[in-house]
N, C-alpha and C positions, 0 to 999 in steps of 0.2 A: 772295061774289065779292070777290077781292082785286085791288089794284094794286101789281104790283112796280116799284119804282124802283131800277135798278140803275146806279151810277156805274162805269164800267169805263176802264182807261186805253185810249187810242187804239190801242195795239199789239193789244190783245186784243180790240178790238170786232169787226173782221170775222169772226174766228173764232167769237166769241159769236153774232153776229148770223146767221151762216150755219148754226149748229148749232140755232137756235130755228127758223128757216124749216124746216129739215130734219126737225124734229119737229111741224111743223104749227102753231106758235105764230106770232100776229100781233104785231108789235111797232112801236113808234114809237121813232124814233132822234132824239135831240138833241144838238149840239155843247154841250159845255160846258168851263169852265177851271177847274182847280184852284187852290185859294187859296194853298196852301204853296208849291209849285213853279212855279205860274203855267204850267202846261203843259197842253195838250188833254187832255180826257176825251170821253166819249162817256155820255150818258145814255140808258138804254134804259128805255122804259115798256112793261109787258106786264100785260094785264089776262086774269086766269086764274080758274077755279074754285078754290074753298078746297082740294081734294084735288089740284091741280096745282101747289101752291105748291112742294113738295119737288122735283118735277121741275125746276123753273126754277132753284131753288137748287143742284140737282146740276150743271146745266150751267154755272152760275157757276164754281162750284168746279174743274170740270173745264177750262174755257176762259180763267178769268182768274188768272194766276199773278202774286204778287209777285217782284219781282227787285231786284237792287242797282244803283243807278246813281250815276255821279260828278257832283255838281252844284257849281257855285260859288256860294257865298252872295252876296247883294246887299249892299253896303256901304251905310251910313248917309249919306245925302246932308248936305252941309253941314260934314263934318268934314275933318280934314287927311287927305289922300290917304296920306301915309306912315305914318301912325299904324295903318292896318288892310289889311294885304294880303291879299284873300281866297285860300285855297287851297281846291282843290277836296275836298269831303268825300263819303263814301260813304253814300248813304241807301236805305232800302228804299222802292220805289213800286210801284204795281202793284196786284194783287188788285182787289178789289171791295168797294164798300159798298152794301149793299142794304137798302132800306126796302120792308117789306111792310105795306100799307094796306088797312082796310077799305072797301068800297066799298057805299054804299047802294042806288045805283042807276048802270047802264049803258044808254045809248040809242046805237045804231048806225043811221046813217040812209044 
């Protein structure tokens, strides 16, 4: 058995979770925040048998897309305001980060 931990962008989460449910998978949704952009993410936990891992990864690939987004970098505090004027920069966001972990035992009550 495996535990899949998928961290997906909030924009992709409803579509991804909907597909999981339609395919008959049970999942737990956790709200999380990314460290780089400090924006909302959704962490999805799915327990599956070993032979179902690729099915989940296919759903991730089909529903969690990377995209370009304009962000304004944070300025360092304590410096002169005139020294650094932040301009928006384009970065790639989205997609998913997926961890597949071995599970020794699963108990449902």
